[in-house]
C-alpha positions in Angstrom: 14.9 32.1 -12.7 10.8 33.3 -14.1 9.6 32.1 -17.5 7.1 34.2 -19.1 6.4 33.5 -22.8 4.4 35.7 -25.9 0.7 34.7 -26.0 1.4 34.6 -29.7 3.0 31.1 -29.1 1.1 28.3 -29.8 2.7 25.4 -28.8 5.6 24.0 -27.1 7.4 21.3 -27.8 9.0 18.2 -26.0 11.4 18.7 -23.5 11.2 22.5 -24.4 12.5 23.3 -21.0 13.4 19.7 -19.8 16.8 20.0 -17.2 16.1 24.2 -16.8 16.7 23.3 -12.9 16.6 27.0 -12.4 13.9 28.1 -12.9 11.5 28.9 -10.1 8.3 30.1 -12.4 7.0 28.8 -15.6 4.0 31.2 -16.6 2.1 29.4 -19.3 1.4 31.5 -22.5 -2.7 31.6 -22.8 -1.9 30.7 -26.5 -1.0 27.1 -25.6 -3.5 24.5 -24.9 -1.2 21.5 -25.0 1.9 20.6 -22.1 3.7 17.9 -24.1 6.0 15.4 -22.4 8.8 16.3 -20.5 8.3 19.8 -21.1 9.6 20.9 -17.9 11.1 17.9 -16.9 13.8 18.2 -14.6 13.1 21.5 -13.7 13.9 21.0 -10.1 13.9 24.3 -8.4 9.8 25.0 -10.0 7.9 25.6 -7.0 4.4 26.2 -8.3 2.3 25.7 -11.4 -0.8 27.4 -12.6 -2.7 25.8 -15.0 -4.9 28.4 -17.0 -8.4 27.5 -18.8 -7.3 27.1 -22.1 -5.2 23.8 -21.4 -6.9 21.1 -22.1 -4.4 18.4 -22.3 -1.4 17.5 -20.5 0.7 15.1 -21.3 3.1 12.4 -19.9 6.1 13.1 -17.9 5.5 16.7 -18.5 6.4 16.9 -15.0 8.8 14.3 -14.2 11.9 15.9 -11.8 9.7 18.5 -11.0 10.8 17.2 -7.1 9.9 20.5 -5.4 7.0 21.5 -7.2 4.1 21.9 -4.2 1.9 23.9 -5.6 -0.7 23.0 -8.1 -3.6 25.1 -9.1 -5.8 24.1 -12.0 -8.0 27.0 -12.9 -11.8 27.9 -12.6 -12.7 26.4 -16.3 -16.2 25.0 -18.3 -14.5 22.5 -20.3 -12.5 19.4 -19.0 -8.6 18.7 -19.2 -7.2 15.8 -19.9 -4.5 14.1 -17.8 -2.2 11.4 -19.4 0.3 9.1 -17.8 2.0 6.4 -18.7 1.7 3.5 -16.2 2.6 5.9 -13.7 1.3 8.7 -11.8 1.3 11.9 -13.8 3.0 14.1 -10.1 4.8 11.1 -9.2 7.7 12.7 -8.5 6.0 16.3 -7.5 6.1 16.9 -3.5 3.0 18.7 -4.0 1.4 20.5 -0.8 -1.7 22.1 -2.4 -4.1 21.4 -5.2 -6.6 23.4 -6.3 -9.3 21.7 -9.0 -11.3 24.1 -10.5 -12.6 21.9 -13.4 -13.4 19.0 -14.3 -10.4 16.4 -15.1 -10.4 13.2 -17.2 -7.2 11.2 -16.5 -5.7 8.8 -19.3 -3.6 5.8 -18.9 -3.2 2.3 -19.8 -4.3 1.1 -16.2 -7.1 3.3 -15.3 -8.1 1.6 -11.9 -4.5 2.5 -10.3 -3.0 5.5 -11.7 -4.8 9.1 -10.7 -2.4 11.7 -11.2 -2.1 12.0 -7.6 -2.3 8.4 -6.5 0.2 7.7 -3.2 1.3 11.6 -3.7 2.5 11.3 -0.1 3.8 14.7 0.4 0.0 16.0 -0.8 -1.9 18.0 2.2 -4.5 20.5 1.3 -7.0 19.8 -2.0 -10.1 22.0 -2.7 -12.1 20.9 -5.7 -14.2 23.6 -7.3 -17.8 23.6 -8.0 -17.0 23.0 -11.5 -15.8 19.1 -10.8 -18.7 16.6 -10.6 -16.9 13.5 -10.0 -14.1 12.4 -7.9 -12.7 9.2 -9.5 -11.6 5.8 -8.1 -8.3 5.6 -6.5 -7.8 9.3 -7.0 -6.5 9.7 -4.2 -5.1 7.0 -3.1 -2.2 6.1 -0.7 -1.9 10.0 0.0 -0.8 9.5 3.5 -0.3 12.8 4.6 -3.7 14.3 3.4 -5.0 16.2 6.0 -8.3 18.6 4.6 -10.0 18.1 2.0 -12.8 20.3 0.6 -15.2 19.5 -2.3 -17.4 21.9 -4.6 -21.3 21.4 -4.7 -21.6 19.8 -7.9 -19.9 17.1 -6.9 -22.4 14.3 -7.5 -20.1 11.1 -7.1 -17.2 10.0 -4.9 -15.8 6.5 -6.4 -14.5 3.6 -4.8 -11.3 3.8 -2.7 -10.7 7.4 -3.5 -9.5 8.3 -0.8 -8.4 5.0 0.8 -5.1 5.2 3.0 -5.4 8.8 3.9 -4.2 7.8 7.2 -3.3 11.8 7.9 -7.2 13.0 6.5 -8.4 14.9 9.7 -11.1 17.7 7.7 -13.4 16.9 5.3 -16.3 19.1 3.4 -18.9 17.5 1.4 -21.0 19.9 -1.3 -24.5 20.3 -1.1 -24.9 18.0 -4.6 -23.3 14.8 -3.2 -25.0 12.1 -3.9 -23.1 8.7 -3.4 -20.1 7.5 -2.1 -18.2 4.7 -3.2 -17.2 1.4 -1.7 -14.2 1.7 0.9 -14.0 5.6 -0.2 -12.5 6.2 3.2 -10.9 3.0 4.4 -7.7 3.4 6.3 -9.1 7.0 7.4 -9.0 6.5 11.1 -8.0 10.1 11.9 -10.8 12.1 10.6 -11.7 13.9 13.1 -14.8 16.3 11.6 -16.7 16.1 8.7 -19.3 18.7 7.3 -21.8 18.1 4.8 -23.7 20.3 2.9 -26.0 17.9 1.4 -29.6 17.6 2.3 -30.4 14.4 1.3 -27.7 12.2 3.0 -25.3 10.5 0.8 -26.0 6.5 -0.3 -23.1 5.0 1.2 -21.5 1.8 -0.9 -20.2 -1.0 0.9 -18.2 -0.3 3.6 -18.0 3.5 2.2 -17.3 5.0 5.8 -16.4 1.9 8.1 -13.1 3.1 9.4 -13.9 6.5 10.5 -14.0 6.8 14.2 -17.2 7.2 14.6 -16.2 8.4 18.6 -13.9 10.3 17.8 -15.6 12.2 14.4 -18.0 14.7 14.6 -20.5 15.1 11.8 -22.1 18.5 10.8 -25.2 18.4 8.8 -27.9 21.0 8.0 -29.6 21.6 10.5 -33.3 20.8 9.5 -32.0 16.9 8.3 -30.2 15.9 11.3 -33.0 13.4 12.0 -32.4 12.1 8.1 -28.7 11.9 8.8 -29.4 9.3 12.3 -31.7 7.6 10.5 -29.3 6.7 6.8 -27.6 3.6 6.7 -24.0 4.0 7.6 -24.6 7.9 8.7 -26.3 6.9 11.7 -23.3 5.5 13.6 -21.7 8.7 13.9 -22.1 9.6 17.7 -22.1 13.5 17.4 -24.3 15.1 14.6 -24.6 18.2 15.1 -26.0 21.2 12.9 -24.0 23.4 10.7 -23.6 26.7 11.6 -23.5 29.1 8.6 -20.6 30.7 9.0 -20.4 33.0 5.7 -17.7 32.4 3.3 -14.9 35.0 2.6 -12.2 35.4 -0.4 -8.9 36.6 0.6 -7.9 39.7 -1.4 -4.7 41.3 -0.7 -0.8 41.8 -2.6 2.5 40.2 -1.6 3.1 37.3 0.1 2.3 36.6 3.7 2.5 33.8 6.2 -0.8 31.8 7.3 -1.5 30.2 10.6 -4.5 28.1 11.6 -6.4 29.2 14.5 -4.5 27.3 17.0 -1.5 28.7 15.8 0.1 26.8 13.7 2.0 27.9 10.5 0.2 26.6 7.4 1.8 28.5 4.6 4.8 30.2 3.9 5.0 33.3 2.4 2.0 32.0 0.4 0.3 34.2 -2.5 -3.5 35.3 -2.9 -4.1 32.0 -4.8 -2.6 29.8 -2.5 -4.6 31.1 0.3 -7.7 30.5 -1.6 -6.9 27.5 -2.1 -7.1 26.5 1.2 -9.7 24.5 2.5 -13.2 25.6 4.0 -11.6 27.2 8.0 -10.8 30.2 9.5 -7.3 31.2 9.0 -4.8 33.8 10.6 -3.0 36.2 7.7 -1.1 39.4 8.8 -2.4 38.7 12.2 -5.9 39.1 10.5 -8.7 36.5 11.1 -10.3 35.3 7.7 -12.7 33.0 6.5 -11.6 31.0 3.7 -14.9 29.0 1.2 
């Protein structure tokens, strides 16, 4: 069942659609700016949600019991989005697979150091953060043990303490050109990273043990060609054994109607029956879609 409401609706109350177990798609009206507590609680068939740029706040348990919610898209925005939680991560019960963050998010909780919206979401595999966000907060993706690919935008200037700590499945990471600092133990226990691409001209400053658990023998570091020597001399970066220049691949946006299966270049299925938005939310890389090779930013 798909539910699309009139855009004249200004607000949706708490528990408005709670228990609608057959609801597979919900379109948030453009006029609604707040998602109240338990708005979609126990909508166990809901698979994806798009947060439009007009939404300003999402409250506690708005998606509690949405056990099949796998795709979260926060549309590109110029204003911040506040995410509230009551001693639990906002998406705790959601089996997220792919997250696209298209603007600045601020999470409000009684224990800010621990319960980020994605804290210990063990199903999450892909995160893409647009140029509109400026900060990855402390513990933001802490304990996301199945997270494999992350790409952050060029306006992200800092990565907080323990931001990706415990992400033991993380394989590929792309730093944007604006990154300036990486917090303490931001990548602790990230023992399986095999490739890091940094677009930052100046090597980002690394706090205590920021990159310590990355296997410097197995992980290739790609940096701007003119700045290889700077990385080879910078604290923590200089510990990588394989530092190479980036190739400057041109990025492409997938634009096609209909659903499609997506494969990686080695033939592994990445997504099944994916929409255009889901495909464009993939991290930077080369994919096979409908038998054709595409490059995603």
